[in-house]
C-alpha positions in Angstrom: -265.4 -20.5 -140.9 -263.1 -18.8 -143.5 -260.8 -20.3 -146.2 -257.8 -19.7 -144.0 -258.9 -21.8 -141.0 -260.1 -24.5 -143.5 -256.6 -24.6 -144.8 -254.9 -24.4 -141.4 -257.2 -27.5 -140.3 -256.2 -29.2 -143.4 -252.7 -28.6 -143.0 -252.8 -29.8 -139.4 -254.4 -33.0 -140.5 -251.7 -33.6 -142.9 -248.9 -33.1 -140.5 -251.0 -35.4 -137.9 -251.1 -38.2 -140.5 -247.3 -38.0 -140.8 -246.7 -37.8 -137.3 -248.8 -41.0 -136.9 -247.6 -42.9 -139.7 -243.8 -42.2 -139.2 -242.8 -44.6 -136.6 -244.5 -47.6 -138.4 -242.9 -46.6 -141.5 -239.5 -46.1 -140.0 -239.6 -49.6 -138.5 -240.7 -51.3 -142.0 -237.8 -49.2 -143.6 -235.1 -50.5 -141.0 -236.3 -54.0 -141.2 -236.7 -54.1 -145.0 -233.1 -52.8 -145.2 -231.6 -55.4 -142.6 -233.4 -58.0 -144.5 -232.3 -57.1 -147.9 -228.7 -56.6 -146.5 -229.0 -60.2 -145.1 -230.4 -61.7 -148.2 -227.8 -60.1 -150.1 -225.1 -61.3 -148.1 -226.2 -64.9 -147.8 -227.7 -65.3 -151.4 -231.1 -66.5 -149.9 -233.7 -64.9 -152.1 -237.0 -66.3 -150.4 -240.1 -64.1 -150.6 -241.4 -65.0 -147.3 -238.3 -63.8 -145.6 -239.1 -60.0 -146.8 -242.6 -60.0 -145.5 -242.6 -61.9 -142.1 -240.4 -60.0 -140.2 -242.0 -56.6 -141.4 -245.3 -58.1 -140.5 -244.0 -59.1 -136.9 -241.9 -55.6 -136.2 -244.9 -53.5 -137.3 -247.4 -55.5 -135.1 -244.9 -54.8 -132.0 -244.5 -51.1 -133.2 -248.4 -51.0 -133.3 -248.5 -52.3 -129.8 -246.1 -50.2 -128.5 -247.1 -46.6 -130.5 -250.8 -47.4 -130.5 -251.4 -45.2 -127.2 -249.2 -42.2 -128.6 -251.1 -42.4 -131.9 -254.7 -42.5 -130.6 -253.8 -39.7 -128.0 -252.8 -37.7 -130.9 -255.7 -38.4 -133.2 -258.1 -38.1 -130.3 -256.9 -34.4 -129.3 -256.9 -33.4 -133.0 -260.6 -34.8 -133.3 -261.7 -32.8 -130.0 -260.2 -29.7 -131.5 -262.2 -30.1 -134.6 -265.4 -30.9 -132.6 -264.6 -27.7 -130.5 -264.6 -25.7 -133.6 -267.4 -27.1 -134.7 -269.7 -26.3 -131.7 -268.1 -22.8 -131.9 -269.7 -22.3 -135.4 -273.3 -22.4 -134.0 
């Protein structure tokens, strides 16, 4: 395996990591912005108000996006295993 192949696999792994984490990060960002706006408008500064909605939304996001995430990760791992087998 050449250095270029290793770099290609590493680059693909980083892009996969970004694609897998993006939906959950966007959910957390949107919920955080909504809660911050609500707190700014109502002057409520409760600490649990910032964490509980994010945790619930990310849990539902995981339930919704977990099949897609696992399928993407599974295909990447199978591709890596095929490359390992082709080395021998």
